Structures are given as C-alpha cells and as structure tokens.
PDB file of the backbone (N, CA, C, O) and the ligand in Angstrom, with CONECT records:
HET     ZN  A 101       1
ATOM      1  N   MET A   1     105.382  94.038 117.727  1.00  0.00           N
ATOM      2  CA  MET A   1     104.753  95.066 116.878  1.00  0.00           C
ATOM      3  C   MET A   1     105.817  95.743 116.022  1.00  0.00           C
ATOM      4  O   MET A   1     106.866  96.151 116.521  1.00  0.00           O
ATOM      5  N   THR A   2     105.537  95.854 114.750  1.00  0.00           N
ATOM      6  CA  THR A   2     106.537  96.406 113.842  1.00  0.00           C
ATOM      7  C   THR A   2     106.664  97.919 113.981  1.00  0.00           C
ATOM      8  O   THR A   2     105.704  98.621 114.297  1.00  0.00           O
ATOM      9  N   LYS A   3     107.869  98.392 113.736  1.00  0.00           N
ATOM     10  CA  LYS A   3     108.091  99.839 113.634  1.00  0.00           C
ATOM     11  C   LYS A   3     107.984 100.295 112.185  1.00  0.00           C
ATOM     12  O   LYS A   3     108.184 101.469 111.875  1.00  0.00           O
ATOM     13  N   HIS A   4     107.670  99.366 111.315  1.00  0.00           N
ATOM     14  CA  HIS A   4     107.680  99.650 109.879  1.00  0.00           C
ATOM     15  C   HIS A   4     106.284  99.531 109.282  1.00  0.00           C
ATOM     16  O   HIS A   4     106.100  98.937 108.219  1.00  0.00           O
ATOM     17  N   GLY A   5     105.315 100.095 109.967  1.00  0.00           N
ATOM     18  CA  GLY A   5     103.962 100.119 109.425  1.00  0.00           C
ATOM     19  C   GLY A   5     103.805 101.214 108.391  1.00  0.00           C
ATOM     20  O   GLY A   5     104.596 102.156 108.356  1.00  0.00           O
ATOM     21  N   PRO A   6     102.782 101.095 107.542  1.00  0.00           N
ATOM     22  CA  PRO A   6     102.579 102.100 106.503  1.00  0.00           C
ATOM     23  C   PRO A   6     101.839 103.331 107.025  1.00  0.00           C
ATOM     24  O   PRO A   6     100.902 103.223 107.816  1.00  0.00           O
ATOM     25  N   ILE A   7     102.276 104.490 106.571  1.00  0.00           N
ATOM     26  CA  ILE A   7     101.519 105.722 106.777  1.00  0.00           C
ATOM     27  C   ILE A   7     100.537 105.833 105.618  1.00  0.00           C
ATOM     28  O   ILE A   7     100.937 105.919 104.457  1.00  0.00           O
ATOM     29  N   LEU A   8      99.257 105.830 105.943  1.00  0.00           N
ATOM     30  CA  LEU A   8      98.231 105.906 104.904  1.00  0.00           C
ATOM     31  C   LEU A   8      97.754 107.345 104.761  1.00  0.00           C
ATOM     32  O   LEU A   8      97.814 108.095 105.736  1.00  0.00           O
ATOM     33  N   PRO A   9      97.279 107.765 103.584  1.00  0.00           N
ATOM     34  CA  PRO A   9      97.126 106.965 102.363  1.00  0.00           C
ATOM     35  C   PRO A   9      98.338 107.001 101.445  1.00  0.00           C
ATOM     36  O   PRO A   9      98.227 106.664 100.266  1.00  0.00           O
ATOM     37  N   LEU A  10      99.505 107.409 101.971  1.00  0.00           N
ATOM     38  CA  LEU A  10     100.677 107.531 101.104  1.00  0.00           C
ATOM     39  C   LEU A  10     101.441 106.218 100.987  1.00  0.00           C
ATOM     40  O   LEU A  10     102.241 106.043 100.068  1.00  0.00           O
ATOM     41  N   TRP A  11     101.193 105.285 101.925  1.00  0.00           N
ATOM     42  CA  TRP A  11     101.892 103.998 101.912  1.00  0.00           C
ATOM     43  C   TRP A  11     103.400 104.195 101.965  1.00  0.00           C
ATOM     44  O   TRP A  11     104.163 103.596 101.206  1.00  0.00           O
ATOM     45  N   LEU A  12     103.805 105.078 102.914  1.00  0.00           N
ATOM     46  CA  LEU A  12     105.228 105.238 103.210  1.00  0.00           C
ATOM     47  C   LEU A  12     105.494 104.618 104.570  1.00  0.00           C
ATOM     48  O   LEU A  12     104.651 104.687 105.464  1.00  0.00           O
ATOM     49  N   CYS A  13     106.674 104.008 104.730  1.00  0.00           N
ATOM     50  CA  CYS A  13     107.025 103.423 106.020  1.00  0.00           C
ATOM     51  C   CYS A  13     107.145 104.524 107.074  1.00  0.00           C
ATOM     52  O   CYS A  13     107.728 105.577 106.817  1.00  0.00           O
ATOM     53  N   GLU A  14     106.587 104.271 108.265  1.00  0.00           N
ATOM     54  CA  GLU A  14     106.604 105.280 109.320  1.00  0.00           C
ATOM     55  C   GLU A  14     108.001 105.482 109.894  1.00  0.00           C
ATOM     56  O   GLU A  14     108.267 106.510 110.517  1.00  0.00           O
ATOM     57  N   THR A  15     108.886 104.531 109.697  1.00  0.00           N
ATOM     58  CA  THR A  15     110.251 104.632 110.220  1.00  0.00           C
ATOM     59  C   THR A  15     111.245 104.993 109.121  1.00  0.00           C
ATOM     60  O   THR A  15     112.026 105.932 109.272  1.00  0.00           O
ATOM     61  N   CYS A  16     111.217 104.252 108.020  1.00  0.00           N
ATOM     62  CA  CYS A  16     112.175 104.485 106.922  1.00  0.00           C
ATOM     63  C   CYS A  16     111.764 105.656 106.033  1.00  0.00           C
ATOM     64  O   CYS A  16     112.607 106.273 105.381  1.00  0.00           O
ATOM     65  N   HIS A  17     110.482 105.956 106.010  1.00  0.00           N
ATOM     66  CA  HIS A  17     109.930 106.939 105.073  1.00  0.00           C
ATOM     67  C   HIS A  17     110.212 106.557 103.627  1.00  0.00           C
ATOM     68  O   HIS A  17     110.395 107.409 102.758  1.00  0.00           O
ATOM     69  N   ARG A  18     110.241 105.256 103.401  1.00  0.00           N
ATOM     70  CA  ARG A  18     110.391 104.752 102.042  1.00  0.00           C
ATOM     71  C   ARG A  18     109.091 104.057 101.645  1.00  0.00           C
ATOM     72  O   ARG A  18     108.271 103.733 102.504  1.00  0.00           O
ATOM     73  N   PRO A  19     108.902 103.826 100.348  1.00  0.00           N
ATOM     74  CA  PRO A  19     107.668 103.151  99.921  1.00  0.00           C
ATOM     75  C   PRO A  19     107.471 101.829 100.665  1.00  0.00           C
ATOM     76  O   PRO A  19     108.385 101.010 100.757  1.00  0.00           O
ATOM     77  N   TRP A  20     106.262 101.640 101.191  1.00  0.00           N
ATOM     78  CA  TRP A  20     105.929 100.429 101.961  1.00  0.00           C
ATOM     79  C   TRP A  20     105.497  99.324 101.011  1.00  0.00           C
ATOM     80  O   TRP A  20     104.811  99.637 100.038  1.00  0.00           O
ATOM     81  N   PRO A  21     105.839  98.064 101.214  1.00  0.00           N
ATOM     82  CA  PRO A  21     106.661  97.576 102.312  1.00  0.00           C
ATOM     83  C   PRO A  21     108.153  97.821 102.081  1.00  0.00           C
ATOM     84  O   PRO A  21     108.711  97.408 101.064  1.00  0.00           O
ATOM     85  N   CYS A  22     108.789  98.496 103.036  1.00  0.00           N
ATOM     86  CA  CYS A  22     110.227  98.753 102.973  1.00  0.00           C
ATOM     87  C   CYS A  22     110.980  97.427 103.159  1.00  0.00           C
ATOM     88  O   CYS A  22     110.384  96.406 103.502  1.00  0.00           O
ATOM     89  N   VAL A  23     112.268  97.460 102.932  1.00  0.00           N
ATOM     90  CA  VAL A  23     113.050  96.215 103.020  1.00  0.00           C
ATOM     91  C   VAL A  23     112.977  95.592 104.416  1.00  0.00           C
ATOM     92  O   VAL A  23     112.780  94.382 104.518  1.00  0.00           O
ATOM     93  N   PRO A  24     113.130  96.375 105.509  1.00  0.00           N
ATOM     94  CA  PRO A  24     112.997  95.739 106.833  1.00  0.00           C
ATOM     95  C   PRO A  24     111.628  95.095 107.039  1.00  0.00           C
ATOM     96  O   PRO A  24     111.539  94.013 107.620  1.00  0.00           O
ATOM     97  N   ARG A  25     110.567  95.740 106.576  1.00  0.00           N
ATOM     98  CA  ARG A  25     109.229  95.171 106.744  1.00  0.00           C
ATOM     99  C   ARG A  25     109.065  93.909 105.903  1.00  0.00           C
ATOM    100  O   ARG A  25     108.426  92.950 106.335  1.00  0.00           O
ATOM    101  N   ARG A  26     109.641  93.912 104.701  1.00  0.00           N
ATOM    102  CA  ARG A  26     109.580  92.697 103.879  1.00  0.00           C
ATOM    103  C   ARG A  26     110.240  91.539 104.609  1.00  0.00           C
ATOM    104  O   ARG A  26     109.719  90.424 104.617  1.00  0.00           O
ATOM    105  N   ASP A  27     111.390  91.805 105.225  1.00  0.00           N
ATOM    106  CA  ASP A  27     112.074  90.744 105.970  1.00  0.00           C
ATOM    107  C   ASP A  27     111.214  90.269 107.137  1.00  0.00           C
ATOM    108  O   ASP A  27     111.113  89.069 107.390  1.00  0.00           O
ATOM    109  N   GLU A  28     110.592  91.214 107.848  1.00  0.00           N
ATOM    110  CA  GLU A  28     109.724  90.837 108.971  1.00  0.00           C
ATOM    111  C   GLU A  28     108.561  89.976 108.487  1.00  0.00           C
ATOM    112  O   GLU A  28     108.247  88.946 109.084  1.00  0.00           O
ATOM    113  N   LEU A  29     107.933  90.407 107.407  1.00  0.00           N
ATOM    114  CA  LEU A  29     106.773  89.666 106.894  1.00  0.00           C
ATOM    115  C   LEU A  29     107.167  88.258 106.467  1.00  0.00           C
ATOM    116  O   LEU A  29     106.437  87.299 106.720  1.00  0.00           O
ATOM    117  N   LEU A  30     108.321  88.137 105.818  1.00  0.00           N
ATOM    118  CA  LEU A  30     108.762  86.806 105.406  1.00  0.00           C
ATOM    119  C   LEU A  30     109.011  85.923 106.618  1.00  0.00           C
ATOM    120  O   LEU A  30     108.720  84.727 106.591  1.00  0.00           O
ATOM    121  N   GLY A  31     109.554  86.515 107.692  1.00  0.00           N
ATOM    122  CA  GLY A  31     109.779  85.755 108.909  1.00  0.00           C
ATOM    123  C   GLY A  31     108.479  85.377 109.590  1.00  0.00           C
ATOM    124  O   GLY A  31     108.298  84.238 110.022  1.00  0.00           O
ATOM    125  N   GLU A  32     107.562  86.353 109.682  1.00  0.00           N
ATOM    126  CA  GLU A  32     106.280  86.108 110.348  1.00  0.00           C
ATOM    127  C   GLU A  32     105.460  85.056 109.608  1.00  0.00           C
ATOM    128  O   GLU A  32     104.692  84.316 110.223  1.00  0.00           O
ATOM    129  N   HIS A  33     105.623  84.990 108.298  1.00  0.00           N
ATOM    130  CA  HIS A  33     104.802  84.093 107.480  1.00  0.00           C
ATOM    131  C   HIS A  33     105.630  82.964 106.872  1.00  0.00           C
ATOM    132  O   HIS A  33     105.269  82.409 105.834  1.00  0.00           O
ATOM    133  N   ALA A  34     106.733  82.632 107.521  1.00  0.00           N
ATOM    134  CA  ALA A  34     107.602  81.597 106.962  1.00  0.00           C
ATOM    135  C   ALA A  34     106.850  80.288 106.745  1.00  0.00           C
ATOM    136  O   ALA A  34     107.116  79.559 105.790  1.00  0.00           O
ATOM    137  N   ASP A  35     105.900  79.998 107.648  1.00  0.00           N
ATOM    138  CA  ASP A  35     105.136  78.750 107.539  1.00  0.00           C
ATOM    139  C   ASP A  35     103.790  78.943 106.868  1.00  0.00           C
ATOM    140  O   ASP A  35     103.061  77.977 106.642  1.00  0.00           O
ATOM    141  N   THR A  36     103.452  80.195 106.544  1.00  0.00           N
ATOM    142  CA  THR A  36     102.130  80.472 105.975  1.00  0.00           C
ATOM    143  C   THR A  36     102.247  81.435 104.795  1.00  0.00           C
ATOM    144  O   THR A  36     101.699  82.537 104.826  1.00  0.00           O
ATOM    145  N   PRO A  37     102.970  81.008 103.749  1.00  0.00           N
ATOM    146  CA  PRO A  37     103.171  81.907 102.601  1.00  0.00           C
ATOM    147  C   PRO A  37     101.860  82.322 101.941  1.00  0.00           C
ATOM    148  O   PRO A  37     101.764  83.417 101.388  1.00  0.00           O
ATOM    149  N   LEU A  38     100.848  81.451 101.996  1.00  0.00           N
ATOM    150  CA  LEU A  38      99.581  81.810 101.359  1.00  0.00           C
ATOM    151  C   LEU A  38      98.935  82.984 102.092  1.00  0.00           C
ATOM    152  O   LEU A  38      98.391  83.888 101.459  1.00  0.00           O
ATOM    153  N   SER A  39      98.994  82.972 103.411  1.00  0.00           N
ATOM    154  CA  SER A  39      98.383  84.078 104.152  1.00  0.00           C
ATOM    155  C   SER A  39      99.134  85.376 103.892  1.00  0.00           C
ATOM    156  O   SER A  39      98.534  86.450 103.879  1.00  0.00           O
ATOM    157  N   LEU A  40     100.453  85.281 103.685  1.00  0.00           N
ATOM    158  CA  LEU A  40     101.209  86.484 103.326  1.00  0.00           C
ATOM    159  C   LEU A  40     100.747  87.007 101.968  1.00  0.00           C
ATOM    160  O   LEU A  40     100.560  88.211 101.795  1.00  0.00           O
ATOM    161  N   ALA A  41     100.565  86.114 101.020  1.00  0.00           N
ATOM    162  CA  ALA A  41     100.113  86.525  99.686  1.00  0.00           C
ATOM    163  C   ALA A  41      98.730  87.177  99.758  1.00  0.00           C
ATOM    164  O   ALA A  41      98.469  88.175  99.086  1.00  0.00           O
ATOM    165  N   LEU A  42      97.854  86.604 100.577  1.00  0.00           N
ATOM    166  CA  LEU A  42      96.509  87.178 100.713  1.00  0.00           C
ATOM    167  C   LEU A  42      96.570  88.551 101.374  1.00  0.00           C
ATOM    168  O   LEU A  42      95.868  89.480 100.975  1.00  0.00           O
ATOM    169  N   TYR A  43      97.430  88.664 102.399  1.00  0.00           N
ATOM    170  CA  TYR A  43      97.575  89.946 103.097  1.00  0.00           C
ATOM    171  C   TYR A  43      98.098  91.015 102.150  1.00  0.00           C
ATOM    172  O   TYR A  43      97.559  92.120 102.088  1.00  0.00           O
ATOM    173  N   MET A  44      99.165  90.675 101.403  1.00  0.00           N
ATOM    174  CA  MET A  44      99.737  91.670 100.498  1.00  0.00           C
ATOM    175  C   MET A  44      98.776  91.996  99.359  1.00  0.00           C
ATOM    176  O   MET A  44      98.746  93.126  98.870  1.00  0.00           O
ATOM    177  N   GLY A  45      97.995  91.009  98.939  1.00  0.00           N
ATOM    178  CA  GLY A  45      96.993  91.275  97.908  1.00  0.00           C
ATOM    179  C   GLY A  45      95.956  92.280  98.392  1.00  0.00           C
ATOM    180  O   GLY A  45      95.541  93.168  97.647  1.00  0.00           O
ATOM    181  N   ALA A  46      95.541  92.132  99.655  1.00  0.00           N
ATOM    182  CA  ALA A  46      94.578  93.071 100.232  1.00  0.00           C
ATOM    183  C   ALA A  46      95.196  94.459 100.349  1.00  0.00           C
ATOM    184  O   ALA A  46      94.528  95.464 100.103  1.00  0.00           O
ATOM    185  N   CYS A  47      96.480  94.513 100.727  1.00  0.00           N
ATOM    186  CA  CYS A  47      97.170  95.808 100.797  1.00  0.00           C
ATOM    187  C   CYS A  47      97.236  96.455  99.423  1.00  0.00           C
ATOM    188  O   CYS A  47      97.047  97.663  99.287  1.00  0.00           O
ATOM    189  N   LEU A  48      97.505  95.642  98.404  1.00  0.00           N
ATOM    190  CA  LEU A  48      97.594  96.165  97.043  1.00  0.00           C
ATOM    191  C   LEU A  48      96.257  96.764  96.606  1.00  0.00           C
ATOM    192  O   LEU A  48      96.224  97.828  95.987  1.00  0.00           O
ATOM    193  N   VAL A  49      95.161  96.086  96.924  1.00  0.00           N
ATOM    194  CA  VAL A  49      93.837  96.603  96.559  1.00  0.00           C
ATOM    195  C   VAL A  49      93.610  97.969  97.208  1.00  0.00           C
ATOM    196  O   VAL A  49      93.139  98.904  96.560  1.00  0.00           O
ATOM    197  N   SER A  50      93.952  98.073  98.502  1.00  0.00           N
ATOM    198  CA  SER A  50      93.783  99.351  99.204  1.00  0.00           C
ATOM    199  C   SER A  50      94.699 100.417  98.610  1.00  0.00           C
ATOM    200  O   SER A  50      94.293 101.565  98.433  1.00  0.00           O
ATOM    201  N   ALA A  51      95.933 100.031  98.305  1.00  0.00           N
ATOM    202  CA  ALA A  51      96.898 100.998  97.789  1.00  0.00           C
ATOM    203  C   ALA A  51      96.490 101.517  96.416  1.00  0.00           C
ATOM    204  O   ALA A  51      96.718 102.682  96.090  1.00  0.00           O
ATOM    205  N   ARG A  52      95.887 100.644  95.616  1.00  0.00           N
ATOM    206  CA  ARG A  52      95.430 101.094  94.293  1.00  0.00           C
ATOM    207  C   ARG A  52      94.361 102.170  94.441  1.00  0.00           C
ATOM    208  O   ARG A  52      94.306 103.117  93.655  1.00  0.00           O
ATOM    209  N   THR A  53      93.506 102.014  95.466  1.00  0.00           N
ATOM    210  CA  THR A  53      92.471 103.023  95.715  1.00  0.00           C
ATOM    211  C   THR A  53      93.104 104.312  96.224  1.00  0.00           C
ATOM    212  O   THR A  53      92.752 105.406  95.784  1.00  0.00           O
ATOM    213  N   ASP A  54      94.046 104.165  97.161  1.00  0.00           N
ATOM    214  CA  ASP A  54      94.673 105.342  97.769  1.00  0.00           C
ATOM    215  C   ASP A  54      95.575 106.076  96.788  1.00  0.00           C
ATOM    216  O   ASP A  54      95.690 107.301  96.844  1.00  0.00           O
ATOM    217  N   MET A  55      96.217 105.334  95.890  1.00  0.00           N
ATOM    218  CA  MET A  55      97.192 105.935  94.968  1.00  0.00           C
ATOM    219  C   MET A  55      96.758 105.668  93.535  1.00  0.00           C
ATOM    220  O   MET A  55      97.468 105.035  92.754  1.00  0.00           O
ATOM    221  N   SER A  56      95.578 106.168  93.215  1.00  0.00           N
ATOM    222  CA  SER A  56      95.015 105.890  91.893  1.00  0.00           C
ATOM    223  C   SER A  56      95.859 106.507  90.781  1.00  0.00           C
ATOM    224  O   SER A  56      95.702 106.162  89.609  1.00  0.00           O
ATOM    225  N   TRP A  57      96.760 107.427  91.158  1.00  0.00           N
ATOM    226  CA  TRP A  57      97.643 108.069  90.189  1.00  0.00           C
ATOM    227  C   TRP A  57      98.848 107.203  89.837  1.00  0.00           C
ATOM    228  O   TRP A  57      99.532 107.462  88.847  1.00  0.00           O
ATOM    229  N   ALA A  58      99.108 106.181  90.640  1.00  0.00           N
ATOM    230  CA  ALA A  58     100.315 105.372  90.438  1.00  0.00           C
ATOM    231  C   ALA A  58     100.072 104.311  89.369  1.00  0.00           C
ATOM    232  O   ALA A  58      98.968 103.774  89.277  1.00  0.00           O
ATOM    233  N   PRO A  59     101.085 104.001  88.559  1.00  0.00           N
ATOM    234  CA  PRO A  59     100.928 102.956  87.540  1.00  0.00           C
ATOM    235  C   PRO A  59     100.608 101.606  88.202  1.00  0.00           C
ATOM    236  O   PRO A  59     101.333 101.176  89.098  1.00  0.00           O
ATOM    237  N   PRO A  60      99.529 100.936  87.769  1.00  0.00           N
ATOM    238  CA  PRO A  60      99.137  99.672  88.398  1.00  0.00           C
ATOM    239  C   PRO A  60     100.255  98.638  88.401  1.00  0.00           C
ATOM    240  O   PRO A  60     100.419  97.903  89.374  1.00  0.00           O
ATOM    241  N   GLU A  61     101.023  98.579  87.319  1.00  0.00           N
ATOM    242  CA  GLU A  61     102.080  97.564  87.260  1.00  0.00           C
ATOM    243  C   GLU A  61     103.180  97.847  88.286  1.00  0.00           C
ATOM    244  O   GLU A  61     103.751  96.924  88.867  1.00  0.00           O
ATOM    245  N   ALA A  62     103.468  99.129  88.500  1.00  0.00           N
ATOM    246  CA  ALA A  62     104.469  99.483  89.507  1.00  0.00           C
ATOM    247  C   ALA A  62     103.980  99.101  90.901  1.00  0.00           C
ATOM    248  O   ALA A  62     104.755  98.598  91.715  1.00  0.00           O
ATOM    249  N   LEU A  63     102.718  99.334  91.173  1.00  0.00           N
ATOM    250  CA  LEU A  63     102.174  98.956  92.484  1.00  0.00           C
ATOM    251  C   LEU A  63     102.183  97.443  92.653  1.00  0.00           C
ATOM    252  O   LEU A  63     102.530  96.935  93.719  1.00  0.00           O
ATOM    253  N   ARG A  64     101.803  96.727  91.603  1.00  0.00           N
ATOM    254  CA  ARG A  64     101.795  95.266  91.687  1.00  0.00           C
ATOM    255  C   ARG A  64     103.199  94.745  92.005  1.00  0.00           C
ATOM    256  O   ARG A  64     103.377  93.870  92.853  1.00  0.00           O
ATOM    257  N   HIS A  65     104.177  95.299  91.312  1.00  0.00           N
ATOM    258  CA  HIS A  65     105.550  94.874  91.542  1.00  0.00           C
ATOM    259  C   HIS A  65     105.988  95.203  92.971  1.00  0.00           C
ATOM    260  O   HIS A  65     106.646  94.397  93.629  1.00  0.00           O
ATOM    261  N   ARG A  66     105.624  96.371  93.432  1.00  0.00           N
ATOM    262  CA  ARG A  66     106.037  96.839  94.766  1.00  0.00           C
ATOM    263  C   ARG A  66     105.416  95.992  95.876  1.00  0.00           C
ATOM    264  O   ARG A  66     106.079  95.677  96.864  1.00  0.00           O
ATOM    265  N   PHE A  67     104.160  95.629  95.714  1.00  0.00           N
ATOM    266  CA  PHE A  67     103.476  94.916  96.789  1.00  0.00           C
ATOM    267  C   PHE A  67     103.626  93.399  96.682  1.00  0.00           C
ATOM    268  O   PHE A  67     103.634  92.706  97.699  1.00  0.00           O
ATOM    269  N   LEU A  68     103.745  92.881  95.465  1.00  0.00           N
ATOM    270  CA  LEU A  68     103.759  91.433  95.300  1.00  0.00           C
ATOM    271  C   LEU A  68     105.076  90.914  94.744  1.00  0.00           C
ATOM    272  O   LEU A  68     105.412  89.748  94.951  1.00  0.00           O
ATOM    273  N   GLY A  69     105.829  91.759  94.041  1.00  0.00           N
ATOM    274  CA  GLY A  69     106.973  91.267  93.273  1.00  0.00           C
ATOM    275  C   GLY A  69     108.141  90.784  94.096  1.00  0.00           C
ATOM    276  O   GLY A  69     109.029  90.115  93.568  1.00  0.00           O
ATOM    277  N   TRP A  70     108.164  91.108  95.387  1.00  0.00           N
ATOM    278  CA  TRP A  70     109.323  90.766  96.224  1.00  0.00           C
ATOM    279  C   TRP A  70     109.135  89.415  96.928  1.00  0.00           C
ATOM    280  O   TRP A  70     110.071  88.893  97.533  1.00  0.00           O
ATOM    281  N   MET A  71     107.929  88.856  96.847  1.00  0.00           N
ATOM    282  CA  MET A  71     107.699  87.603  97.576  1.00  0.00           C
ATOM    283  C   MET A  71     108.276  86.424  96.805  1.00  0.00           C
ATOM    284  O   MET A  71     108.252  86.431  95.574  1.00  0.00           O
ATOM    285  N   PRO A  72     108.790  85.422  97.490  1.00  0.00           N
ATOM    286  CA  PRO A  72     109.384  84.277  96.817  1.00  0.00           C
ATOM    287  C   PRO A  72     108.338  83.463  96.051  1.00  0.00           C
ATOM    288  O   PRO A  72     108.674  82.458  95.425  1.00  0.00           O
TER     289      PRO A  72
HETATM  290 ZN    ZN A 101     110.588 100.720 107.194  1.00  0.00          ZN2+
END
C-alpha cells in the first residue's frame, strides 16, 4: 500500500504534500504497471477526469501535463 496517495479534493500527496502524483508515486506507478502500461494510462486518465472536476479552477492543460505528461 502506497504512502503517497492523494488527499482529495486538493490532489496533494498525503506524505510529500506536493501535487499528486508526486515523484515517488510516479515511480511506484511505473513499477506497478511495468507490464501493463495501458492500464496505467486508463487509471491516470480516470484520475485526470476526477481532478478536473475537483479543481475546476486549474488550467486544463496544466492538469493534463501533471497527470499524463510524465508517462513514457
Ligand atoms: Zn508523495
């Protein structure tokens, strides 16, 4: 179980207190989904949809980059 889950609806890491997914969580997700990159993309896409609702004040492009831009 990760220590780097998001605090909702702010989407801050519960451990780092940085915007989620924080760097440690990104590394964990890449490891957990090393053989299933598509499921990681689907998961992060679902997170992005929720985050857009929770943070309707945030620029959509910034959220897209934050949630999807770090994946290989
Ligand atoms: Zn973290």
